[in-house]
PyMOL commands that place a pseudoatom at each C-alpha (Angstrom):
pseudoatom trace, name=CA, resn=MET, resi=1, chain=A, elem=C, hetatm=0, pos=[154.595, 80.638, 118.118]
pseudoatom trace, name=CA, resn=ILE, resi=2, chain=A, elem=C, hetatm=0, pos=[156.003, 79.032, 121.506]
pseudoatom trace, name=CA, resn=HIS, resi=3, chain=A, elem=C, hetatm=0, pos=[159.698, 79.468, 121.824]
pseudoatom trace, name=CA, resn=GLU, resi=4, chain=A, elem=C, hetatm=0, pos=[161.485, 76.863, 123.635]
pseudoatom trace, name=CA, resn=GLU, resi=5, chain=A, elem=C, hetatm=0, pos=[164.931, 77.184, 125.812]
pseudoatom trace, name=CA, resn=PRO, resi=6, chain=A, elem=C, hetatm=0, pos=[167.190, 75.941, 123.639]
pseudoatom trace, name=CA, resn=LEU, resi=7, chain=A, elem=C, hetatm=0, pos=[169.056, 72.484, 124.672]
pseudoatom trace, name=CA, resn=ASN, resi=8, chain=A, elem=C, hetatm=0, pos=[172.356, 72.725, 126.438]
pseudoatom trace, name=CA, resn=GLN, resi=9, chain=A, elem=C, hetatm=0, pos=[174.619, 70.973, 124.149]
pseudoatom trace, name=CA, resn=GLU, resi=10, chain=A, elem=C, hetatm=0, pos=[177.079, 69.963, 127.021]
pseudoatom trace, name=CA, resn=GLN, resi=11, chain=A, elem=C, hetatm=0, pos=[174.588, 68.384, 129.152]
pseudoatom trace, name=CA, resn=CYS, resi=12, chain=A, elem=C, hetatm=0, pos=[173.053, 66.409, 126.348]
pseudoatom trace, name=CA, resn=TRP, resi=13, chain=A, elem=C, hetatm=0, pos=[176.271, 65.148, 125.254]
pseudoatom trace, name=CA, resn=GLN, resi=14, chain=A, elem=C, hetatm=0, pos=[177.009, 64.119, 129.157]
pseudoatom trace, name=CA, resn=ALA, resi=15, chain=A, elem=C, hetatm=0, pos=[173.794, 62.062, 129.033]
pseudoatom trace, name=CA, resn=ILE, resi=16, chain=A, elem=C, hetatm=0, pos=[174.802, 60.384, 125.782]
pseudoatom trace, name=CA, resn=VAL, resi=17, chain=A, elem=C, hetatm=0, pos=[178.330, 59.710, 127.525]
pseudoatom trace, name=CA, resn=THR, resi=18, chain=A, elem=C, hetatm=0, pos=[177.029, 57.952, 130.588]
pseudoatom trace, name=CA, resn=ARG, resi=19, chain=A, elem=C, hetatm=0, pos=[173.914, 56.614, 128.662]
pseudoatom trace, name=CA, resn=ASP, resi=20, chain=A, elem=C, hetatm=0, pos=[171.363, 58.301, 131.036]
pseudoatom trace, name=CA, resn=ARG, resi=21, chain=A, elem=C, hetatm=0, pos=[168.142, 56.478, 131.212]
pseudoatom trace, name=CA, resn=THR, resi=22, chain=A, elem=C, hetatm=0, pos=[166.374, 59.789, 132.520]
pseudoatom trace, name=CA, resn=ALA, resi=23, chain=A, elem=C, hetatm=0, pos=[167.299, 61.954, 129.737]
pseudoatom trace, name=CA, resn=ASN, resi=24, chain=A, elem=C, hetatm=0, pos=[165.269, 59.484, 127.379]
pseudoatom trace, name=CA, resn=GLY, resi=25, chain=A, elem=C, hetatm=0, pos=[162.162, 61.820, 126.340]
pseudoatom trace, name=CA, resn=THR, resi=26, chain=A, elem=C, hetatm=0, pos=[163.860, 65.010, 126.511]
pseudoatom trace, name=CA, resn=PHE, resi=27, chain=A, elem=C, hetatm=0, pos=[165.999, 64.780, 123.348]
pseudoatom trace, name=CA, resn=VAL, resi=28, chain=A, elem=C, hetatm=0, pos=[167.101, 62.509, 120.728]
pseudoatom trace, name=CA, resn=PHE, resi=29, chain=A, elem=C, hetatm=0, pos=[170.644, 62.963, 118.903]
pseudoatom trace, name=CA, resn=ALA, resi=30, chain=A, elem=C, hetatm=0, pos=[171.313, 62.296, 115.556]
pseudoatom trace, name=CA, resn=VAL, resi=31, chain=A, elem=C, hetatm=0, pos=[174.682, 61.088, 114.088]
pseudoatom trace, name=CA, resn=ARG, resi=32, chain=A, elem=C, hetatm=0, pos=[175.779, 62.738, 110.790]
pseudoatom trace, name=CA, resn=SER, resi=33, chain=A, elem=C, hetatm=0, pos=[177.730, 59.953, 109.471]
pseudoatom trace, name=CA, resn=THR, resi=34, chain=A, elem=C, hetatm=0, pos=[175.315, 57.198, 109.877]
pseudoatom trace, name=CA, resn=GLY, resi=35, chain=A, elem=C, hetatm=0, pos=[171.962, 58.998, 109.554]
pseudoatom trace, name=CA, resn=ILE, resi=36, chain=A, elem=C, hetatm=0, pos=[170.424, 57.725, 112.298]
pseudoatom trace, name=CA, resn=TYR, resi=37, chain=A, elem=C, hetatm=0, pos=[168.952, 59.257, 115.373]
pseudoatom trace, name=CA, resn=CYS, resi=38, chain=A, elem=C, hetatm=0, pos=[168.709, 57.814, 118.978]
pseudoatom trace, name=CA, resn=ARG, resi=39, chain=A, elem=C, hetatm=0, pos=[167.636, 58.150, 122.532]
pseudoatom trace, name=CA, resn=PRO, resi=40, chain=A, elem=C, hetatm=0, pos=[170.604, 59.316, 125.155]
pseudoatom trace, name=CA, resn=SER, resi=41, chain=A, elem=C, hetatm=0, pos=[170.952, 55.749, 126.720]
pseudoatom trace, name=CA, resn=CYS, resi=42, chain=A, elem=C, hetatm=0, pos=[171.110, 54.117, 123.331]
pseudoatom trace, name=CA, resn=PRO, resi=43, chain=A, elem=C, hetatm=0, pos=[173.457, 50.984, 123.790]
pseudoatom trace, name=CA, resn=ALA, resi=44, chain=A, elem=C, hetatm=0, pos=[175.331, 51.315, 120.367]
pseudoatom trace, name=CA, resn=ARG, resi=45, chain=A, elem=C, hetatm=0, pos=[178.878, 52.535, 120.175]
pseudoatom trace, name=CA, resn=ARG, resi=46, chain=A, elem=C, hetatm=0, pos=[179.467, 56.028, 121.145]
pseudoatom trace, name=CA, resn=PRO, resi=47, chain=A, elem=C, hetatm=0, pos=[179.855, 58.339, 118.109]
pseudoatom trace, name=CA, resn=ARG, resi=48, chain=A, elem=C, hetatm=0, pos=[182.128, 61.136, 117.964]
pseudoatom trace, name=CA, resn=ARG, resi=49, chain=A, elem=C, hetatm=0, pos=[181.051, 64.290, 119.212]
pseudoatom trace, name=CA, resn=GLU, resi=50, chain=A, elem=C, hetatm=0, pos=[181.780, 66.232, 116.114]
pseudoatom trace, name=CA, resn=GLN, resi=51, chain=A, elem=C, hetatm=0, pos=[179.214, 64.158, 114.003]
pseudoatom trace, name=CA, resn=VAL, resi=52, chain=A, elem=C, hetatm=0, pos=[176.352, 64.691, 116.723]
pseudoatom trace, name=CA, resn=ILE, resi=53, chain=A, elem=C, hetatm=0, pos=[173.179, 66.729, 116.453]
pseudoatom trace, name=CA, resn=PHE, resi=54, chain=A, elem=C, hetatm=0, pos=[170.904, 67.333, 119.155]
pseudoatom trace, name=CA, resn=PHE, resi=55, chain=A, elem=C, hetatm=0, pos=[167.109, 67.777, 118.781]
pseudoatom trace, name=CA, resn=ARG, resi=56, chain=A, elem=C, hetatm=0, pos=[164.451, 68.188, 121.195]
pseudoatom trace, name=CA, resn=GLN, resi=57, chain=A, elem=C, hetatm=0, pos=[161.837, 65.528, 119.458]
pseudoatom trace, name=CA, resn=MET, resi=58, chain=A, elem=C, hetatm=0, pos=[162.348, 62.718, 117.266]
pseudoatom trace, name=CA, resn=GLN, resi=59, chain=A, elem=C, hetatm=0, pos=[160.006, 64.360, 114.615]
pseudoatom trace, name=CA, resn=GLU, resi=60, chain=A, elem=C, hetatm=0, pos=[162.580, 67.293, 114.130]
pseudoatom trace, name=CA, resn=ALA, resi=61, chain=A, elem=C, hetatm=0, pos=[165.359, 64.563, 113.563]
pseudoatom trace, name=CA, resn=GLU, resi=62, chain=A, elem=C, hetatm=0, pos=[163.195, 62.842, 110.925]
pseudoatom trace, name=CA, resn=ALA, resi=63, chain=A, elem=C, hetatm=0, pos=[162.434, 66.209, 109.324]
pseudoatom trace, name=CA, resn=ALA, resi=64, chain=A, elem=C, hetatm=0, pos=[166.103, 66.359, 108.748]
pseudoatom trace, name=CA, resn=GLN, resi=65, chain=A, elem=C, hetatm=0, pos=[166.328, 63.252, 107.014]
pseudoatom trace, name=CA, resn=PHE, resi=66, chain=A, elem=C, hetatm=0, pos=[167.516, 60.871, 109.904]
pseudoatom trace, name=CA, resn=ARG, resi=67, chain=A, elem=C, hetatm=0, pos=[166.158, 57.433, 110.257]
pseudoatom trace, name=CA, resn=PRO, resi=68, chain=A, elem=C, hetatm=0, pos=[165.599, 55.812, 113.627]
pseudoatom trace, name=CA, resn=CYS, resi=69, chain=A, elem=C, hetatm=0, pos=[168.248, 53.546, 115.347]
pseudoatom trace, name=CA, resn=ARG, resi=70, chain=A, elem=C, hetatm=0, pos=[167.563, 49.947, 115.219]
pseudoatom trace, name=CA, resn=ARG, resi=71, chain=A, elem=C, hetatm=0, pos=[169.136, 49.161, 118.390]
pseudoatom trace, name=CA, resn=CYS, resi=72, chain=A, elem=C, hetatm=0, pos=[167.151, 51.791, 120.755]
pseudoatom trace, name=CA, resn=TYR, resi=73, chain=A, elem=C, hetatm=0, pos=[163.890, 52.123, 118.585]
pseudoatom trace, name=CA, resn=PRO, resi=74, chain=A, elem=C, hetatm=0, pos=[163.567, 55.802, 119.907]
pseudoatom trace, name=CA, resn=GLN, resi=75, chain=A, elem=C, hetatm=0, pos=[160.424, 56.177, 117.992]
pseudoatom trace, name=CA, resn=TYR, resi=76, chain=A, elem=C, hetatm=0, pos=[158.556, 53.704, 120.389]
pseudoatom trace, name=CA, resn=ALA, resi=77, chain=A, elem=C, hetatm=0, pos=[158.052, 54.130, 124.204]
pseudoatom trace, name=CA, resn=SER, resi=78, chain=A, elem=C, hetatm=0, pos=[160.429, 52.434, 126.252]
pseudoatom trace, name=CA, resn=ALA, resi=79, chain=A, elem=C, hetatm=0, pos=[159.542, 48.933, 127.827]
pseudoatom trace, name=CA, resn=PRO, resi=80, chain=A, elem=C, hetatm=0, pos=[159.557, 50.724, 131.504]
pseudoatom trace, name=CA, resn=GLU, resi=81, chain=A, elem=C, hetatm=0, pos=[157.154, 53.224, 130.292]
pseudoatom trace, name=CA, resn=SER, resi=82, chain=A, elem=C, hetatm=0, pos=[155.290, 50.787, 128.384]
pseudoatom trace, name=CA, resn=GLN, resi=83, chain=A, elem=C, hetatm=0, pos=[154.788, 48.589, 131.211]
pseudoatom trace, name=CA, resn=ALA, resi=84, chain=A, elem=C, hetatm=0, pos=[153.741, 51.287, 133.344]
pseudoatom trace, name=CA, resn=GLU, resi=85, chain=A, elem=C, hetatm=0, pos=[150.975, 52.317, 131.378]
pseudoatom trace, name=CA, resn=MET, resi=86, chain=A, elem=C, hetatm=0, pos=[149.535, 48.624, 131.073]
pseudoatom trace, name=CA, resn=ILE, resi=87, chain=A, elem=C, hetatm=0, pos=[149.609, 48.240, 134.635]
pseudoatom trace, name=CA, resn=GLU, resi=88, chain=A, elem=C, hetatm=0, pos=[148.022, 51.410, 135.474]
pseudoatom trace, name=CA, resn=ALA, resi=89, chain=A, elem=C, hetatm=0, pos=[145.268, 50.598, 133.035]
pseudoatom trace, name=CA, resn=SER, resi=90, chain=A, elem=C, hetatm=0, pos=[144.764, 47.405, 134.500]
pseudoatom trace, name=CA, resn=LEU, resi=91, chain=A, elem=C, hetatm=0, pos=[144.678, 48.657, 138.165]
pseudoatom trace, name=CA, resn=SER, resi=92, chain=A, elem=C, hetatm=0, pos=[141.957, 51.393, 136.632]
pseudoatom trace, name=CA, resn=LEU, resi=93, chain=A, elem=C, hetatm=0, pos=[140.188, 48.396, 135.220]
pseudoatom trace, name=CA, resn=TYR, resi=94, chain=A, elem=C, hetatm=0, pos=[140.200, 46.573, 138.364]
pseudoatom trace, name=CA, resn=SER, resi=95, chain=A, elem=C, hetatm=0, pos=[139.283, 49.130, 140.980]
pseudoatom trace, name=CA, resn=ASN, resi=96, chain=A, elem=C, hetatm=0, pos=[136.274, 50.617, 138.649]
pseudoatom trace, name=CA, resn=ALA, resi=97, chain=A, elem=C, hetatm=0, pos=[135.022, 46.732, 138.062]
pseudoatom trace, name=CA, resn=PRO, resi=98, chain=A, elem=C, hetatm=0, pos=[131.356, 46.136, 139.665]
pseudoatom trace, name=CA, resn=ARG, resi=99, chain=A, elem=C, hetatm=0, pos=[131.328, 44.034, 142.717]
for i in range(1, 99): cmd.bond("trace and resi %d" % i, "trace and resi %d" % (i + 1))
show_as sticks, trace
zoom trace
């Protein structure tokens, strides 16, 4: 069993407060009062700190009976990540095409 370092609660909270996009993918947070989980950059209203729980992975949040947010869709890759993957795949196909 691999033991990961625990999440730094204060750093996670600061990522939520600043809606830090670079923190997306490193953790998700769940809000007890609403029963949802979000990515750190979610544009929804900021929850009260005492209502927030941090999870390293979205599967952990879902196992704890939280559902994904309908504003930030944490269960899907963000648009820039998807676009970057699509561009990489296109470039790979182009460079490997017979001439």
